[in-house]
C-alpha positions as CSV (number, residue, x, y, z in Angstrom):
1,M,-107.6,18.3,-208.9
2,A,-107.1,16.3,-212.2
3,S,-104.9,17.8,-214.9
4,I,-104.2,17.0,-218.6
5,T,-101.2,18.3,-220.7
6,L,-101.8,19.7,-224.4
7,V,-98.6,19.6,-226.7
8,N,-98.5,21.5,-229.8
9,D,-96.2,19.2,-232.1
10,T,-98.0,21.0,-235.6
11,E,-95.9,21.7,-238.6
12,N,-94.6,25.2,-239.4
13,N,-95.0,26.6,-236.1
14,E,-98.7,26.8,-236.3
15,V,-100.8,28.2,-233.7
16,V,-104.0,25.9,-233.0
17,H,-107.0,26.2,-230.7
18,V,-108.0,23.3,-228.9
19,A,-111.4,23.3,-227.4
20,I,-112.0,21.2,-223.9
21,Y,-115.4,20.3,-223.4
22,W,-117.8,17.5,-221.9
23,R,-119.7,14.9,-224.3
24,P,-123.1,14.0,-222.2
25,T,-123.1,10.1,-221.7
26,A,-126.8,10.1,-221.4
27,N,-127.6,12.3,-224.5
28,P,-124.3,12.4,-226.4
29,T,-126.2,14.3,-229.5
30,L,-126.4,17.7,-227.4
31,D,-124.5,20.7,-228.8
32,T,-120.8,20.9,-228.2
33,Y,-120.1,23.7,-225.7
34,A,-116.7,24.8,-225.2
35,W,-115.6,24.9,-221.4
36,R,-112.0,26.1,-222.5
37,I,-110.1,27.0,-225.5
38,V,-106.4,26.8,-225.0
39,E,-103.6,27.5,-227.4
40,P,-100.5,25.2,-226.7
41,P,-97.0,26.8,-227.7
42,P,-95.8,26.0,-231.0
43,S,-92.8,23.9,-231.8
44,G,-93.6,21.3,-229.2
45,G,-94.8,23.8,-226.7
46,E,-97.1,22.6,-223.9
47,T,-100.2,23.5,-221.9
48,V,-101.2,22.1,-218.4
49,V,-104.9,22.3,-218.0
50,N,-106.2,22.1,-214.3
51,I,-109.7,20.4,-214.2
52,P,-111.7,21.1,-210.9
53,D,-113.4,18.1,-209.1
54,E,-116.4,20.2,-208.2
55,F,-119.0,21.7,-210.3
56,E,-120.8,25.1,-209.3
57,V,-124.5,26.3,-210.1
58,Y,-126.0,29.5,-210.6
59,A,-129.1,31.3,-211.8
60,N,-129.1,34.8,-213.2
61,Y,-132.6,36.6,-214.3
62,P,-132.6,39.8,-216.3
63,S,-134.8,42.7,-215.5
64,E,-137.3,44.5,-217.9
65,G,-134.5,46.7,-219.2
66,D,-131.8,44.1,-219.7
67,D,-131.1,42.0,-222.7
68,R,-133.1,38.7,-221.9
69,N,-131.1,36.8,-224.5
70,D,-127.9,37.6,-222.7
71,P,-127.3,34.4,-220.5
72,T,-125.0,36.6,-218.2
73,A,-127.4,39.8,-217.8
74,G,-129.0,40.9,-214.7
75,N,-129.1,39.9,-211.2
76,R,-127.3,36.6,-210.3
77,T,-128.0,34.0,-207.3
78,P,-125.0,33.1,-205.0
79,V,-123.0,30.3,-206.7
80,L,-123.0,26.9,-205.2
81,S,-120.4,24.4,-205.6
82,F,-121.1,20.4,-205.3
83,A,-119.3,17.3,-206.4
84,E,-122.3,15.0,-206.2
85,L,-123.4,13.4,-209.6
86,T,-127.0,13.7,-208.5
87,A,-128.3,16.9,-206.6
88,R,-131.4,19.1,-206.7
89,F,-131.5,23.1,-206.5
90,I,-134.3,25.2,-206.1
91,V,-134.4,28.9,-207.3
92,T,-136.7,30.9,-204.7
93,S,-137.6,34.4,-204.0
94,V,-136.1,36.1,-200.9
95,T,-137.2,39.8,-199.8
96,T,-134.7,42.2,-199.7
97,Q,-133.5,43.8,-196.6
98,D,-135.4,47.0,-197.0
99,S,-138.4,45.1,-197.9
100,A,-138.8,47.1,-201.1
101,A,-138.3,43.9,-203.7
102,S,-137.8,40.4,-204.1
103,A,-134.5,38.8,-205.2
104,A,-133.8,35.5,-206.4
105,T,-131.7,33.1,-204.4
106,I,-130.6,29.5,-204.8
107,T,-130.6,26.3,-202.2
108,Q,-129.6,22.9,-202.5
109,V,-131.9,20.6,-201.0
110,F,-131.5,16.7,-200.3
111,T,-135.2,15.2,-200.9
112,G,-136.7,14.6,-204.0
113,L,-133.5,13.2,-205.8
114,V,-133.2,11.3,-209.1
115,L,-130.4,9.2,-209.5
116,N,-127.9,10.6,-212.0
117,E,-129.5,13.8,-212.4
118,V,-129.0,17.3,-211.6
119,R,-131.9,19.4,-211.2
120,I,-132.6,22.9,-211.2
121,E,-136.4,24.0,-210.2
122,N,-137.4,27.5,-210.6
123,Q,-139.8,28.6,-208.1
124,F,-139.1,32.0,-208.7
125,S,-141.6,34.8,-210.3
126,S,-139.8,35.0,-213.5
127,G,-137.9,33.0,-215.7
128,V,-134.1,32.8,-215.0
129,W,-130.8,31.3,-216.8
130,T,-129.4,28.3,-215.4
131,H,-125.7,27.5,-215.3
132,I,-123.7,24.3,-214.4
133,T,-120.2,25.4,-214.3
134,K,-116.6,24.1,-213.7
135,D,-114.0,26.9,-212.5
136,G,-116.7,29.5,-213.1
137,A,-117.2,28.4,-216.9
138,D,-120.2,26.6,-218.3
139,I,-119.9,23.1,-219.3
140,Y,-123.2,22.7,-221.2
141,A,-125.0,25.8,-222.6
142,P,-126.7,28.3,-220.1
143,A,-130.6,27.3,-220.4
144,V,-133.8,29.5,-219.7
145,V,-136.2,27.8,-217.0
146,A,-139.7,29.2,-216.8
147,P,-141.4,29.6,-213.3
148,G,-142.5,26.4,-212.4
149,E,-140.6,24.4,-214.7
150,V,-137.3,22.5,-214.2
151,R,-134.0,21.8,-215.8
152,M,-132.6,18.4,-215.9
153,A,-129.1,17.4,-216.4
154,D,-126.9,14.3,-216.5
155,I,-123.4,15.6,-215.7
156,R,-122.1,11.8,-215.8
157,S,-119.7,12.8,-219.1
158,R,-116.4,12.2,-220.9
159,L,-113.9,14.8,-221.2
160,S,-113.2,15.4,-224.9
161,L,-110.9,17.7,-226.9
162,A,-111.2,18.7,-230.7
163,V,-109.3,21.4,-232.8
164,V,-111.3,24.1,-233.9
165,A,-110.8,27.4,-236.2
166,G,-111.6,30.0,-233.3
167,S,-109.7,31.1,-230.1
168,G,-113.0,32.2,-228.2
169,P,-114.6,33.4,-226.4
170,D,-115.3,29.9,-225.0
171,G,-118.8,29.0,-225.5
172,S,-120.5,27.0,-228.1
173,A,-118.2,25.1,-230.5
174,V,-119.3,24.3,-234.1
175,D,-120.0,20.7,-234.1
176,E,-118.9,20.1,-237.8
177,E,-115.2,21.3,-236.4
178,V,-115.4,19.0,-233.3
179,Q,-116.3,15.9,-235.0
180,T,-113.2,16.0,-237.0
181,T,-110.8,15.6,-234.4
182,E,-112.7,14.7,-231.3
183,T,-110.8,12.6,-229.1
184,P,-111.5,11.4,-225.3
185,I,-109.2,12.4,-222.6
186,L,-108.5,11.1,-219.2
187,D,-107.0,12.5,-216.1
188,G,-103.2,12.5,-216.1
189,Q,-103.1,12.1,-220.0
190,T,-101.3,14.0,-222.6
191,A,-102.7,15.3,-225.9
192,T,-100.5,16.0,-228.7
193,V,-101.9,18.0,-231.9
194,T,-100.1,17.2,-235.1
195,G,-100.5,18.1,-238.7
196,S,-101.0,21.4,-240.2
197,V,-104.0,23.6,-241.6
198,W,-103.0,22.3,-245.2
199,K,-102.9,18.8,-244.3
200,G,-105.3,18.5,-241.5
201,Y,-104.9,18.0,-237.6
202,A,-104.8,14.7,-235.5
203,I,-104.8,14.7,-231.6
204,T,-103.0,11.7,-230.2
205,V,-103.3,10.8,-226.2
206,S,-100.7,9.1,-224.3
């Protein structure tokens, strides 16, 4: 398992919020989505963040009474783990044990693959929210896939950090904030945050 270390060396014992996110290689203009927002302790304190090797994928599907704008609402398929950069998943229906209703499930298949692409195909009877995660948290924004449609994602990406204003919850970060201090980081490196709210912040990686 990979890990990075975040150090808070800001002035005046400030509390800072550091977003950890993946910047897609193939489409770097996608909206930034914070995987974690971490607050390393002031006065030179540090936080070690473990980065799992594997990804997960799943779908959820709100019913009529649920908020369909909520990407976590309703029933959820099983969560499947995978480590490949090329993968294909299909959301299909399965009959409940009492044969009274249909539920969605997700399976990984190994045919019809497209190099360096993760495909989530919806063969269920309704739209589903699709999720690509690490350690249970989305790395890109959840997306609705209509019946018969496909979500395609290139998960080759660079891990990056940025100082942001909010402390959470994890999720979409403001791109204007991110661009100011965006800093790539590799496994095993240490990122030190310096500066202050009055002078601005900087991140140095070593």
